[in-house]
VOPA-994304 format. One record per atom (N, C-alpha, C): residue in one letter; x, y, z. Coordinates in pm, whole numbers, plus 32768, in hexadecimal, padded with zeros to 4 digits. Example, Ala and Ser with C-alpha at 12.3 -4.5 7.8 and 13.67 -1.06 7.14 Angstrom:
2
A85277DC7830C A84CE7E3E830C A85287EB6830C S85057F1F82C4 S85577F9682CA S850A80038313 
***
This chain:
206
M5EC8B94388B7 M5EC2B9B6885D M5F45BA038862 L5F87BA1687EF L6002BA6287E9 L5FE3BAF787E7 R6034BB44882E R6020BBD48835 R6082BC1C87D8 A604EBC7A878A A609FBCBF8726 A60A1BD55873E V6112BD93871D V6121BE248720 V6145BE518693 I6106BEBC8665 I6123BEF485E0 I6164BF7D85F2 I61D7BF9085B1 I621FC00F85B8 I6235C0418529 D61FAC0B5850B D6201C0EB8482 D61E3C17F848F D6230C1D28449 D6219C2638456 D619EC293840A E6161C23C83BA E60E8C2608372 E606FC21883AF L6012C26783E6 L5F9EC22C8429 L5F49C1D983C9 I5F3EC203834E I5EEEC1B882EE I5F29C12D82D6 G5FB0C12682DB G5FF1C0A482CF G5FD4C04A8345 I5FD3C08483BC I5FB1C0398434 I5F23C005842F N5EC4C05E840C N5E38C038840A N5E1DBFCD83A1 T5E5EBFD8832F T5E4DBF7482C4 T5E7DBEEC82F5 L5EF4BEE7832D L5F2BBE69835D L5ED6BE2F83CD K5EA6BE838427 K5E53BE568495 K5DD2BE168463 V5D91BE528402 V5D17BE1C83C9 V5D34BD978385 L5DA0BD908339 L5DC2BD1482F2 L5DDCBCA28355 I5E1DBCC083C4 I5E37BC5A8428 I5DB5BC2D846A E5D62BC8D8490 E5CE6BC6C84D6 E5C84BC1F847F K5C7EBC3E8400 K5C19BC0383A7 K5C48BB86835F N5CCABB6D835C N5CFCBAFF8309 N5D4EBA978353 T5D6BBAAE83D1 T5DC1BA4F841A T5D82BA29849F Q5DB2B9BD84D7 Q5D87B993855B Q5E03B97A85B2 G5DF1B98D8633 G5E5EB971868F G5EB8B9E986AA V5E99BA5F866F V5EEBBAD68684 V5E91BB4C86A7 K5EB6BB97870D K5E6BBC0E8735 K5ECABC85873C V5EA8BCF286F9 V5EF7BD6D8701 V5ED7BDB28784 V5F39BDBC87DD V5F23BDF38862 V5F4FBE83886E A5FA5BEB38811 A5FD4BF3D881A A600CBF688793 I6005BFED877A I603BC0278701 I6088C0A58723 A60E5C0CB86CA A6131C14686DF A6156C1818657 T6147C204864B T6172C24A85D2 T61FBC28C85E9 E622AC28F8661 E62ADC2C78680 E6308C25886B4 P6383C24B867D P63DBC1DF86A7 P63FAC1E1873B E6405C2588777 E6422C25F8806 E63B1C21E8857 K6336C238882F K62C3C1F8886F K62C3C1638856 G62EEC13C87E0 G62F5C0AD87C0 G6355C064881B I63C4C0A3883C I6425C067889A I63E2C04F8921 E6399C0B28951 E6353C0A689D0 E62EEC03389CD L62A4C028895E L623DBFC08955 L627BBF358956 I62EBBF258910 I632DBEA2890F I635CBE7C899B E6395BEDA89E1 E63C6BEBD8A68 E6352BEA48AC9 D62E3BEEB8AB7 D6272BEDD8B13 D621FBE5F8AF7 Y6200BE488A78 Y61A6BDDB8A54 Y61EDBD568A42 K6271BD5C8A21 K62BCBCE38A04 K626DBC8989A2 P6253BCBC892B P61FCBC7788CC P623CBBF98892 D61E8BBA88856 D6217BB30880F D6244BB518781 I6205BBB88746 I6224BBDF86BD I6231BC7886B7 V6294BCA8866D V62A0BD378654 V62A1BD4D85BC F623EBD99858B F623CBDC28500 F627DBE4C84FA L62EEBE5684B5 L6341BECE84BF L6360BF0A8436 D6342BF8A8428 D6368BFD483B0 D63FCBFF383BA I643CC00E8349 I64CCC02A834C I64E7C0BF8342 N64B2C0FF82DC N64CBC18E82C8 N646EC1E2831E M64A1C2118390 M6453C26583EB M64ABC2DD8414 P646DC34D8439 P64BBC3C4845F P6504C3AE84E4 R6579C3EE84EE R65CDC3EE8566 R660EC3678582 I65BFC2FD858D I65F4C27885A9 I65B9C2188543 N660EC1D884EF N65D6C17A8492 N65C3C0F084D6 G6589C094848D G6569C01284C8 G65E4BFC884FB F6652BFCD84B0 F66CCBF8884DC F6706BFC7855B E6703C04A8562 E6734C08F85DA E66DCC0708653 L665AC065863C L65FEC04186A9 L6622BFBB86E4 L6646BF5B868E L6667BED586BE L66E6BED88712 E6740BF3186F2 E67BDBF3D8742 E67A0BF7987CB T6733BFC387D8 T6715C00C8854 T66CCBFB688BA I6674BF5D888B I661FBF1288E9 I666DBEA88935 K663CBE8989AC K6676BE1E89FE K662DBD9A89E9 F65A8BDA089E5 F6559BD2789CF F655CBD03893A K658ABC8D891B K6599BC658890 K655BBBDC8872 D6511BBA788D2 D64DABB2188C2 D6453BB26887A F6457BB4D87FD F63DCBB5387AE F63FEBB31871C K6397BB1086D0 K63A6BAFA8641 K63A0BB8185FC L6407BBA185B0 L6410BC23856D L63E4BC1984DE V6384BC6F84B8 V6355BC76842C V6366BD0683FD F63C0BD1A839E F63CFBD9F8363 F6360BDB882FE T6327BE2E8302 T62C4BE59829D T62F8BEDB8261 T6317BED981E3 T6355BF4D81A5 T6335BF548111 A6341BFCB80D8 A632ABFDD8049 A63ABBFCF7FFA Y641CBFB5803F Y649EBFB67FFC Y64DEBF2B8001 Q64F1BEF27F8D Q6526BE6A7F82 Q65BABE627FA4 E6603BED17F96 E6695BECC7FA5 E66C4BEAF8035 H6666BEB18095 H668DBE94811F H6687BDFF8141 A6664BDAD80E0 A6648BD1F80FD A66C1BCD58137 I6737BCEB80FE I67AEBCA3812D I67CEBCCA81BC K67C7BD4B81DA K67E2BD768263 K677ABD3F82C3 A66FCBD358296 A6694BCFF82EA A66B0BC6D830C I66E2BC2382AA I6704BB9682C3 I6775BB8D832A K67D5BBE68321 K6844BBE68381 K6814BC06840D K67A6BC518415 K676CBC708499 K6713BBFF84CB K6715BB908484 K66CABB1884A8 K6633BB3084AA A6605BB80844B A6576BB97843F A6531BB168414 F64BCBAFE844B F6470BA878422 F643BBA978394 D6415BB138373 D63E0BB2A82EC D63F6BBBC82C7 Y63E8BBD68245 Y63FDBC5B820D Y638EBC7081A6 I632ABCC381C6 I62B5BCD38171 I62B7BD5D8132 L62ACBD6080AD L62ACBDDE8067 L6220BE1C8063 K621BBE9F806F K619DBEE88060 K6184BF057FCD P6108BF0A7F9E P608DBEEC7FEA P6087BE58800D I605ABE3E8087 I6059BDB580BB I5FEABD64807B H600BBCED8049 H5FAABC94800E H5F79BC328078 I5EFABC178076 I5EBBBBC480DC I5EFBBB3A80E3 E5F0FBAFA8071 E5F44BA718071 E5FD1BA6E80AB E6021BAD2808C E60AABAD780C2 E60A8BAE88159 L604DBB3B818A L6040BB4E821A L6012BACF825F K5FB1BA898223 K5F7FBA0D825E K5FEDB9A28263 I603EB99A81FB I60ABB93981F9 I610FB95B8268 C612BB9DC8278 C6188BA0982E1 C6157B9E1836B I60DBBA018389 I60A3B9E6840F I6094B9508426 D606BB90683BF D6063B87483CC D60EDB83C83ED G6153B87383AE G61DBB84583C9 G6206B8618458 I61E1B8D6848A I6202B8F88515 I61BBB89B8576 L613BB885855D L60EDB82C85B5 L6126B79E85B1 D614CB770853B D6187B6EB852F D620BB6E1857C S625DB74A856D S62E1B74785AD S62D7B7468646 L6269B77D8678 L6254B782870A L61FAB713873C G61CDB6BF86DE G6173B6528704 G60EDB6818735 K60BDB6F386FD K6041B72E872C K5FD9B73E86BE K5FE7B6F38654 K5F86B70085E7 K5EFEB6CF8617 P5E98B7248611 P5E13B6FD8643 P5DD1B69585EB E5D76B64B8627 E5D27B5ED85D9 E5CCAB63B857D A5CA7B5FD850E A5C49B63E84B3 A5BC6B65784FA P5B8FB6CF84F1 P5B14B6EF8539 P5A9DB6A38502 K5A3DB68A8558 K59C0B64F852B K596EB6BC84E9 N5967B6B58469 N5928B720841C N5896B7018403 H583DB74D8443 H57AEB7348431 H5778B77B83B5 Q57CAB7D4837A Q579AB8188303 Q5798B7B6828E Q5737B7C88237 Q572EB77381C2 Q579BB799815D Q57DFB7348129 Q5842B74F80C2 Q57FFB764803A I5785B72F802C I5737B7437FB3 I56C1B79D7FD8 I56ADB8057F89 I563FB8647FA2 I55D7B8567F34 E5559B8547F5D E54E9B84A7EFF E54B6B8D67EDE L54AAB8F37E5C L547AB9757E30 L53FBB9657DDE S5397B9B27E02 S531EB9BA7DB1 S532EBA2D7D50 V5340BA0A7CD1 V5357BA707C69 V52E3BA707C05 K52EFBAC47BA1 K5283BAD87B41 K525ABA567AFB N52BDBA027ADC N52A0B9897A8F N5292B90C7AE4 G5285B91C7B68 G5276B8A77BBD G52D1B8AC7C36 I5303B83A7C5E I535DB8307CD2 I53E2B7FB7CA4 I544EB83C7CD2 I54D5B80C7CB4 I5522B7FC7D34 F5590B7AF7D2E F55E4B7957DA3 F5672B7BF7D81 I56AEB80C7DDA I5739B83C7DC3 I578FB81E7E3D K5810B8107E24 K586FB7FA7E8F K589DB8807EC6 Q58AEB8877F4C Q58D6B9047F89 Q595BB9357F52 Q59BBB8DA7F3B Q5A3DB9057F0D Q5A3DB9417E82 D59CDB92E7E38 D59C3B9677DB2 D598CB9F77DB2 I5961BA237E27 I5927BAAA7E32 I5997BB117E42 I5995BB787DF0 I59F5BBE67DFE I59BFBC4F7E5F R5941BC747E4D R5903BCD57EA7 R586DBCD07E9A L5827BD0B7EFD L5797BD187EFC L5772BDAB7F0C E5709BDD37EC6 E56DFBE5F7ECC E5648BE677EE5 A561FBEB97F45 A5592BECB7F62 A5550BF227EF6 D54D8BEF97ECE D5489BF477E70 D53F8BF427E9F R53D8BF9C7EFF R5355BF9F7F40 R533ABF157F82 S52D2BED07F59 S52B3BE4F7F96 S52F5BDDA7F4C Y534DBDFB7EEE Y5394BD957EA2 Y542ABD9A7EC5 T5472BD317E9C T5502BD2E7EAD T5543BD047E2A I55A7BD507E01 I55F1BD2E7D87 I566FBCE17DAD F567FBC6A7D74 F56F6BC187D8B F5753BC277D13 Y57CFBC4E7D2E Y5835BC567CC7 Y5892BBDF7CD7 L5898BB8B7C6F L58E5BB107C76 L5960BB187C1C A59B2BAB27C23 A5A28BAAB7BCE A59FFBAA87B3B D5A5DBAD07AE6 D5A47BAD27A53 D59D9BB337A2A G59BDBB987A7C G5960BBFF7A55 G58CEBBDB7A5F I58ADBB697A9A I5822BB3E7AA7 I57DDBB907B15 K575FBBB67AFC K5713BC067B5E K5686BBCC7B69 H5656BBC07BE6 H55CFBB8F7BFF H5587BBEF7C5F V5508BC067C45 V54B4BC587C9F V5457BBF87CE8 A5461BBF57D6C A5412BB977DBE A53A8BBE47E0C S5336BBA27E21 S52C2BBE47E5F S52C1BBD97EF7 K5330BC007F36 K5337BC0E7FC7 K5393BC857FE4 C5381BCC18059 C53D5BD32807C C5460BD0480A8 L54BCBD6080A9 L5548BD3F80CA L5555BD048157 K550ABD3881B5 K5512BD0A823E K54EFBC76824C E548FBC478200 E5466BBBC8205 E54D6BB6081D5 F551BBB88816B F5588BB378137 F5602BB3B8193 E5615BBAC81DA E5689BBBA822F E568FBB4D829A A5619BB2282C9 A5612BABD8331 A5649BA358303 F564BBA1F827F F567AB99F824A F570CB9A2821E L5748BA188221 L57D3BA2781F1 L5837BA03825C D58A7B9CC8232 D5915B9AB828D D5955BA2D82BF P594DBA4A8342 P5985BACA8374 P5A1CBAD4836B H5A60BA638359 H5AF1BA668347 H5B17BA8882B8 L5AB5BA82825E L5AD1BA9A81D1 L5A96BB1E81A0 F5A25BB4981DA F59DEBBBE81A9 F59E0BC308210 Y59E6BCAB81DB Y59F0BD218231 Y5990BD8C81FC R593CBDBD8257 R58DDBE288230 R5924BEAE823D C5957BEDF81CE C59A8BF5A81CF C5953BFD781C3 H58D1BFC781AA H5875C0388194 H57E7C00281A9 P5789C05681D3 P5701C02481E6 P56C7BFDD816D S56F6C00180F6 S56BFBFC4807C S571DBF628038 H578FBF458075 H57F2BEF18030 H5834BE8C808F I583EBE108062 I588ABDA980A4 I58F1BD748044 I596EBD67806E I59D7BD3A8013 I5A13BCB68042 N5A42BC677FE3 N5A8ABBED8000 N5B1DBC148012 L5B52BC0C808D L5BDABC3B80A7 L5C45BBEB805C S5C25BB718039 S5C87BB207FF1 S5C98BB527F60 K5C3BBBA77F31 K5C43BBDB7EAA K5C85BC657EA6 V5CA2BC9D7F1B V5CDEBD237F20 V5D73BD177EFF V5DA1BD677EA1 V5E2FBD677E7C V5E75BDE87EA2 R5E28BE517EBC R5E66BED07EE2 R5E00BF277F29 I5E2BBF6E7F91 I5DD7BFCF7FD7 I5E15C0587FC3 I5DC5C0B67F8C I5DF6C13C7F6E I5DB5C19E7FCF 
***
Protein backbone atom coordinates (compact mmCIF):
# COMPACT_ATOMS: atom_id res chain seq x y z
CA UNK A 1 0.00 0.00 0.00
CA UNK A 2 1.46 3.36 -1.06
CA UNK A 3 1.20 6.19 1.47
CA UNK A 4 0.11 9.63 0.28
CA UNK A 5 0.21 13.13 1.76
CA UNK A 6 -2.09 15.91 0.52
CA UNK A 7 -1.02 19.56 0.88
CA UNK A 8 -3.55 22.23 -0.11
CA UNK A 9 -4.53 25.49 1.57
CA UNK A 10 -8.23 24.74 0.94
CA UNK A 11 -9.66 22.04 3.20
CA UNK A 12 -12.54 21.34 0.82
CA UNK A 13 -9.98 20.57 -1.87
CA UNK A 14 -8.21 18.14 0.44
CA UNK A 15 -11.42 16.40 1.47
CA UNK A 16 -12.60 16.10 -2.13
CA UNK A 17 -9.34 14.55 -3.28
CA UNK A 18 -9.23 12.23 -0.26
CA UNK A 19 -12.74 10.90 -1.00
CA UNK A 20 -11.93 10.43 -4.68
CA UNK A 21 -8.81 8.44 -3.81
CA UNK A 22 -10.54 6.29 -1.19
CA UNK A 23 -13.60 5.50 -3.32
CA UNK A 24 -12.05 5.13 -6.77
CA UNK A 25 -8.54 3.75 -6.42
CA UNK A 26 -6.71 0.85 -4.84
CA UNK A 27 -3.20 0.58 -3.48
CA UNK A 28 -3.04 4.15 -2.09
CA UNK A 29 -3.83 5.37 1.44
CA UNK A 30 -3.89 9.03 2.49
CA UNK A 31 -1.89 9.07 5.73
CA UNK A 32 -1.71 12.82 6.40
CA UNK A 33 -3.06 16.17 5.21
CA UNK A 34 -2.02 19.79 5.68
CA UNK A 35 -3.65 23.13 4.88
CA UNK A 36 -0.50 25.08 5.74
CA UNK A 37 2.67 24.61 3.66
CA UNK A 38 4.89 24.74 6.75
CA UNK A 39 2.96 21.81 8.24
CA UNK A 40 3.19 20.06 4.89
CA UNK A 41 6.98 20.24 5.04
CA UNK A 42 6.92 18.60 8.48
CA UNK A 43 4.60 15.84 7.26
CA UNK A 44 6.81 15.00 4.29
CA UNK A 45 9.90 14.76 6.49
CA UNK A 46 8.09 12.73 9.17
CA UNK A 47 6.05 10.33 7.02
CA UNK A 48 8.40 10.03 4.04
CA UNK A 49 5.40 9.31 1.79
CA UNK A 50 5.37 7.52 -1.54
CA UNK A 51 3.14 10.17 -3.15
CA UNK A 52 2.67 13.88 -2.46
CA UNK A 53 -0.37 15.68 -3.88
CA UNK A 54 0.66 19.32 -3.81
CA UNK A 55 -1.20 22.54 -4.52
CA UNK A 56 0.83 25.35 -6.07
CA UNK A 57 -0.80 28.64 -5.07
CA UNK A 58 -0.63 28.73 -1.27
CA UNK A 59 -0.04 31.61 1.18
CA UNK A 60 3.49 32.39 2.41
CA UNK A 61 5.11 29.39 0.69
CA UNK A 62 3.94 28.19 -2.71
CA UNK A 63 4.28 24.61 -3.92
CA UNK A 64 7.52 25.22 -5.81
CA UNK A 65 9.12 26.92 -2.82
CA UNK A 66 8.02 24.05 -0.59
CA UNK A 67 9.88 21.61 -2.83
CA UNK A 68 13.05 23.66 -2.49
CA UNK A 69 12.76 23.51 1.31
CA UNK A 70 12.27 19.78 1.93
CA UNK A 71 15.13 17.32 2.33
CA UNK A 72 13.22 14.10 1.63
CA UNK A 73 12.41 14.00 -2.08
CA UNK A 74 11.99 10.30 -2.82
CA UNK A 75 8.31 10.40 -3.70
CA UNK A 76 6.07 10.71 -6.73
CA UNK A 77 4.98 14.33 -7.04
CA UNK A 78 1.49 15.18 -8.32
CA UNK A 79 0.59 18.85 -8.61
CA UNK A 80 -3.10 19.69 -8.11
CA UNK A 81 -3.96 23.22 -9.13
CA UNK A 82 -6.60 25.36 -10.78
CA UNK A 83 -4.00 27.17 -12.90
CA UNK A 84 -2.79 25.65 -16.15
CA UNK A 85 0.06 28.14 -16.65
CA UNK A 86 2.26 26.32 -14.11
CA UNK A 87 2.45 23.14 -16.20
CA UNK A 88 5.86 23.78 -17.81
CA UNK A 89 7.48 24.63 -14.50
CA UNK A 90 5.89 21.53 -12.95
CA UNK A 91 7.46 19.37 -15.65
CA UNK A 92 10.85 20.93 -14.94
CA UNK A 93 10.37 19.97 -11.29
CA UNK A 94 10.03 16.37 -12.52
CA UNK A 95 6.44 16.06 -11.38
CA UNK A 96 4.89 12.70 -12.17
CA UNK A 97 1.60 14.37 -13.08
CA UNK A 98 -0.18 17.70 -13.14
CA UNK A 99 -3.94 17.57 -12.47
CA UNK A 100 -6.17 20.58 -12.96
CA UNK A 101 -9.00 21.36 -10.54
CA UNK A 102 -11.82 20.45 -10.44
CA UNK A 103 -10.29 16.98 -10.42
CA UNK A 104 -11.93 14.43 -12.69
CA UNK A 105 -12.13 10.87 -11.45
CA UNK A 106 -10.82 9.24 -14.62
CA UNK A 107 -7.79 11.55 -14.74
CA UNK A 108 -7.00 10.76 -11.11
CA UNK A 109 -7.33 7.02 -11.70
CA UNK A 110 -5.00 7.19 -14.70
CA UNK A 111 -2.47 9.12 -12.61
CA UNK A 112 -2.50 6.64 -9.72
CA UNK A 113 -2.46 3.63 -12.04
CA UNK A 114 0.61 5.14 -13.69
CA UNK A 115 2.34 5.58 -10.34
CA UNK A 116 1.55 2.02 -9.29
CA UNK A 117 2.81 0.72 -12.63
CA UNK A 118 6.02 2.73 -12.40
CA UNK A 119 6.72 1.28 -8.96
CA UNK A 120 5.66 -2.25 -9.89
CA UNK A 121 2.92 -2.17 -7.26
CA UNK A 122 -0.26 -2.31 -9.29
CA UNK A 123 -2.66 -4.51 -7.29
CA UNK A 124 -4.45 -7.47 -8.75
CA UNK A 125 -8.05 -6.91 -9.71
CA UNK A 126 -10.17 -7.51 -6.61
CA UNK A 127 -12.55 -10.43 -6.39
CA UNK A 128 -15.79 -8.57 -6.70
CA UNK A 129 -18.70 -10.38 -5.09
CA UNK A 130 -21.11 -7.61 -6.01
CA UNK A 131 -23.38 -8.33 -8.95
CA UNK A 132 -22.53 -6.34 -12.05
CA UNK A 133 -26.14 -6.82 -13.19
CA UNK A 134 -28.91 -5.71 -10.83
CA UNK A 135 -32.46 -7.04 -10.96
CA UNK A 136 -35.24 -4.49 -10.46
CA UNK A 137 -38.87 -5.24 -9.77
CA UNK A 138 -40.71 -2.37 -11.43
CA UNK A 139 -44.31 -1.56 -12.30
CA UNK A 140 -44.25 -3.44 -15.61
CA UNK A 141 -42.32 -6.51 -14.44
CA UNK A 142 -38.65 -7.28 -13.85
CA UNK A 143 -35.77 -5.57 -15.63
CA UNK A 144 -31.99 -6.01 -15.48
CA UNK A 145 -29.53 -3.10 -15.53
CA UNK A 146 -25.76 -2.79 -15.48
CA UNK A 147 -24.20 -1.04 -12.50
CA UNK A 148 -22.07 1.19 -14.71
CA UNK A 149 -25.24 2.58 -16.33
CA UNK A 150 -26.54 3.91 -13.01
CA UNK A 151 -26.00 7.62 -12.38
CA UNK A 152 -27.54 7.72 -8.91
CA UNK A 153 -30.12 6.13 -6.61
CA UNK A 154 -32.63 7.98 -4.48
CA UNK A 155 -34.70 6.65 -1.56
CA UNK A 156 -38.46 7.17 -1.74
CA UNK A 157 -39.92 5.60 1.42
CA UNK A 158 -39.90 1.82 0.77
CA UNK A 159 -39.03 2.34 -2.90
CA UNK A 160 -35.82 3.29 -4.70
CA UNK A 161 -35.58 5.53 -7.76
CA UNK A 162 -32.82 4.60 -10.23
CA UNK A 163 -31.56 7.38 -12.48
CA UNK A 164 -29.81 5.95 -15.54
CA UNK A 165 -27.95 7.34 -18.51
CA UNK A 166 -29.93 9.12 -21.24
CA UNK A 167 -32.49 10.37 -18.73
CA UNK A 168 -34.06 6.96 -18.04
CA UNK A 169 -35.67 6.55 -14.60
CA UNK A 170 -37.03 3.43 -12.88
CA UNK A 171 -38.86 3.05 -9.56
CA UNK A 172 -38.05 -0.28 -7.89
CA UNK A 173 -39.99 -1.91 -5.06
CA UNK A 174 -37.15 -2.25 -2.54
CA UNK A 175 -35.62 0.21 -0.13
CA UNK A 176 -32.27 1.89 -0.80
CA UNK A 177 -30.47 -0.11 1.89
CA UNK A 178 -31.33 -3.42 0.22
CA UNK A 179 -29.87 -2.30 -3.11
CA UNK A 180 -26.76 -0.85 -1.44
CA UNK A 181 -25.63 -4.36 -0.49
CA UNK A 182 -25.41 -5.30 -4.19
CA UNK A 183 -23.53 -2.19 -5.34
CA UNK A 184 -19.79 -2.12 -6.00
CA UNK A 185 -18.32 -0.10 -3.07
CA UNK A 186 -15.45 1.09 -5.28
CA UNK A 187 -17.94 2.65 -7.67
CA UNK A 188 -20.80 3.90 -5.48
CA UNK A 189 -20.78 6.33 -2.55
CA UNK A 190 -23.60 7.05 -0.11
CA UNK A 191 -23.30 10.82 0.14
CA UNK A 192 -26.61 11.26 2.03
CA UNK A 193 -29.04 8.96 3.88
CA UNK A 194 -31.35 9.15 0.86
CA UNK A 195 -28.83 9.26 -1.99
CA UNK A 196 -26.16 7.01 -3.48
CA UNK A 197 -24.08 8.30 -6.39
CA UNK A 198 -21.93 6.63 -9.02
CA UNK A 199 -18.56 8.33 -8.53
CA UNK A 200 -17.50 7.60 -12.10
CA UNK A 201 -20.34 9.88 -13.26
CA UNK A 202 -19.26 12.83 -11.11
CA UNK A 203 -17.69 15.62 -13.17
CA UNK A 204 -17.59 18.41 -10.59
CA UNK A 205 -17.97 18.86 -6.82
CA UNK A 206 -19.22 22.27 -5.69
